[in-house]
C-alpha positions as CSV (number, residue, x, y, z in Angstrom):
1,M,-3.3,-11.2,4.1
2,S,-0.5,-9.3,4.7
3,G,-0.4,-5.7,4.5
4,C,1.8,-5.7,2.2
5,Q,0.3,-8.2,0.0
6,N,-3.1,-5.0,0.0
7,L,-0.6,-3.2,-1.2
8,R,-0.1,-5.1,-4.2
9,R,-4.0,-5.9,-4.7
10,L,-4.9,-2.2,-4.0
11,R,-2.3,-0.9,-6.3
12,T,-2.4,-3.5,-9.2
13,A,-6.0,-2.8,-8.5
14,K,-5.6,1.3,-9.7
15,G,-3.6,0.6,-12.4
16,W,-0.2,2.0,-10.5
17,T,3.0,0.9,-11.4
18,Q,4.8,1.3,-8.3
19,E,6.7,4.7,-9.4
20,Q,3.2,5.7,-9.0
21,A,2.0,4.6,-6.3
22,G,5.3,6.2,-5.0
23,E,4.0,9.7,-6.0
24,H,0.9,8.9,-5.0
25,C,1.3,8.7,-0.9
26,R,3.8,10.8,-1.1
27,M,7.2,9.0,-1.1
28,P,10.6,7.6,-3.4
29,M,9.6,4.7,-5.6
30,Q,12.5,2.9,-3.1
31,Q,10.6,3.7,-0.4
32,Y,7.4,2.3,-1.3
33,Q,9.1,-1.2,-2.7
34,R,10.2,-1.8,0.6
35,T,7.4,-1.3,2.0
36,E,5.8,-4.1,-0.6
37,S,8.5,-6.1,0.1
38,E,8.3,-6.5,3.7
39,S,11.4,-4.6,4.1
40,V,10.9,-2.6,6.5
41,N,9.0,-1.8,9.8
42,L,6.0,0.6,9.2
43,T,5.7,3.6,11.4
44,F,1.6,5.0,11.7
45,T,3.0,8.2,10.5
46,T,3.9,6.1,7.0
47,L,0.6,3.8,7.6
48,A,-1.5,6.7,6.8
49,R,0.2,8.3,4.4
50,I,-0.3,5.1,1.8
51,A,-3.9,5.0,3.0
52,E,-3.9,8.5,2.4
53,G,-2.3,7.9,-1.2
54,F,-4.8,5.1,-2.1
55,G,-7.6,6.4,-0.7
56,V,-9.0,4.2,2.0
57,D,-8.4,3.9,5.9
58,V,-5.6,2.0,7.0
59,A,-7.0,0.0,8.4
60,A,-8.6,-1.2,4.7
61,L,-4.5,-2.5,4.2
62,F,-4.8,-5.5,6.8
63,A,-8.2,-5.8,5.4
64,A,-9.0,-9.3,3.7
65,A,-9.4,-8.9,-0.1
66,D,-13.4,-9.7,-0.6
67,T,-13.9,-12.7,-2.2
68,K,-16.5,-14.3,-4.2
69,E,-17.2,-17.5,-3.8
């Protein structure tokens, strides 16, 4: 699973819109949308801001989703 797919999964798990996620991550909604759609190359600073907004470690943005099998 890519980091961008994890972003989408984390956002929907919290019940946030992309606009709300952008607010929590302190970035404009358009920037958050481009991030989630893999339209930008992310800096570590942006990754840290996103992780802080979601309340997770940066590594969690790239971790595989837990599967229940």
